[in-house]
C-alpha positions as CSV (number, residue, x, y, z in Angstrom):
1,M,10.1,49.9,68.1
2,R,7.8,46.9,67.9
3,R,5.1,49.0,66.2
4,I,7.6,50.4,63.8
5,A,8.8,46.8,62.9
6,R,5.3,45.6,62.4
7,A,4.4,48.6,60.3
8,Y,7.4,48.2,58.0
9,V,6.8,44.5,57.5
10,R,3.2,45.2,56.5
11,L,4.3,48.0,54.3
12,W,6.6,45.6,52.5
13,G,3.6,43.2,51.9
14,L,4.9,40.7,54.4
15,G,2.1,40.7,56.9
16,D,2.8,37.0,57.7
17,L,6.0,38.0,59.3
18,A,4.6,41.0,61.3
19,G,4.3,39.1,64.6
20,I,7.6,37.4,64.3
21,A,9.4,40.6,63.4
22,E,7.8,42.3,66.4
23,L,8.8,39.6,68.7
24,V,12.5,39.5,67.5
25,V,12.8,43.3,67.6
26,S,11.3,43.3,71.1
27,E,13.7,40.7,72.4
28,L,16.8,42.2,70.8
29,V,16.0,45.7,71.9
30,T,15.2,44.6,75.4
31,N,18.6,42.8,75.6
32,A,20.3,46.0,74.4
33,F,18.7,48.1,77.0
34,L,19.3,45.6,79.8
35,H,22.8,44.5,79.0
36,G,24.2,47.2,76.7
37,Q,26.7,49.8,77.8
38,G,25.7,52.7,75.4
39,N,23.4,55.6,76.0
40,V,21.3,55.0,72.8
41,V,19.8,51.8,71.4
42,R,19.3,51.8,67.6
43,F,17.6,49.3,65.4
44,R,17.5,49.0,61.7
45,M,15.4,46.8,59.4
46,R,16.1,46.1,55.7
47,R,14.4,43.9,53.2
48,D,16.0,42.1,50.3
49,E,14.7,39.4,48.0
50,S,14.9,36.5,50.5
51,C,14.7,38.0,54.0
52,V,14.1,40.8,56.4
53,R,17.3,41.8,58.2
54,I,17.2,43.2,61.7
55,E,20.1,45.0,63.4
56,V,20.1,46.2,67.0
57,G,23.0,47.9,68.8
58,D,24.0,50.5,71.3
59,G,27.3,51.7,69.7
60,T,29.5,49.9,72.1
61,P,31.3,46.5,71.5
62,V,29.2,43.5,72.2
63,T,29.4,39.8,72.1
64,I,26.8,37.3,71.0
65,P,24.8,36.4,74.1
66,E,24.7,32.7,74.9
67,Q,21.5,30.9,75.3
68,Q,21.0,29.8,78.9
69,S,19.1,26.9,80.4
70,V,15.9,28.3,81.8
71,D,13.9,26.9,84.7
72,V,10.3,26.1,83.6
73,L,8.9,28.4,86.2
74,A,11.3,31.3,85.4
75,E,9.6,34.6,84.3
76,D,12.4,35.6,81.9
77,G,15.4,34.2,80.1
78,R,13.7,32.8,77.0
79,G,14.2,35.7,74.7
80,L,17.2,34.3,72.7
81,L,15.5,30.9,72.5
82,L,12.6,32.6,70.7
83,V,14.9,34.6,68.5
84,A,16.8,31.4,67.6
85,A,13.5,29.6,66.8
86,Y,12.5,32.2,64.1
87,A,15.6,34.0,63.0
88,H,18.6,32.9,61.0
89,E,22.2,34.1,61.3
90,L,22.2,35.6,64.7
91,C,25.6,37.3,64.6
92,L,27.5,40.5,65.3
93,T,27.1,43.5,63.1
94,D,30.1,44.4,60.9
95,D,31.4,47.0,63.3
96,G,30.8,44.7,66.4
97,T,28.5,47.1,68.2
98,G,25.3,45.2,67.8
99,V,23.6,42.0,66.7
100,R,21.8,41.1,63.6
101,C,19.6,38.4,62.3
102,S,17.4,37.6,59.3
103,L,13.8,36.4,59.0
104,P,13.3,34.4,55.9
105,I,10.5,35.5,53.7
106,P,8.0,32.6,53.3
107,G,7.9,31.5,49.7
108,G,10.7,33.8,48.6
109,V,10.4,37.1,46.8
110,R,7.1,39.0,46.9
C-alpha cells in the first residue's frame, strides 16, 4: 500500500508529498491491521485542488485512536504522532468504519 500511495502521489505531480503520503498510509494501515476487527483493510486516496485525502478502514465501526505518551526508548507507539505532524483533519469516515486525513498540497493547486 505504501508503494501504491507513493506512485499515485507522483502520478499526480506531487512528488514532494510522496514520502509523507507513504508514511501516513503505512501508519494508518498498520493500525487498521493491528487494532481493527474486520477481515479486510481498505485504503483510498483522492486528490482535490488543495490536498490529498487518505482513508483507511476495515469495514467495522471504529473510534479515533488517542495519542499516547511514549517512552523515549519505546520501539513503537509514535505512529499517530507522526500522522498528526503531517496530516490535517484526522477524523472518522462518513460511515464510521475508518479514519481519514488530508495532506495539504504545498503551494496549492498544481
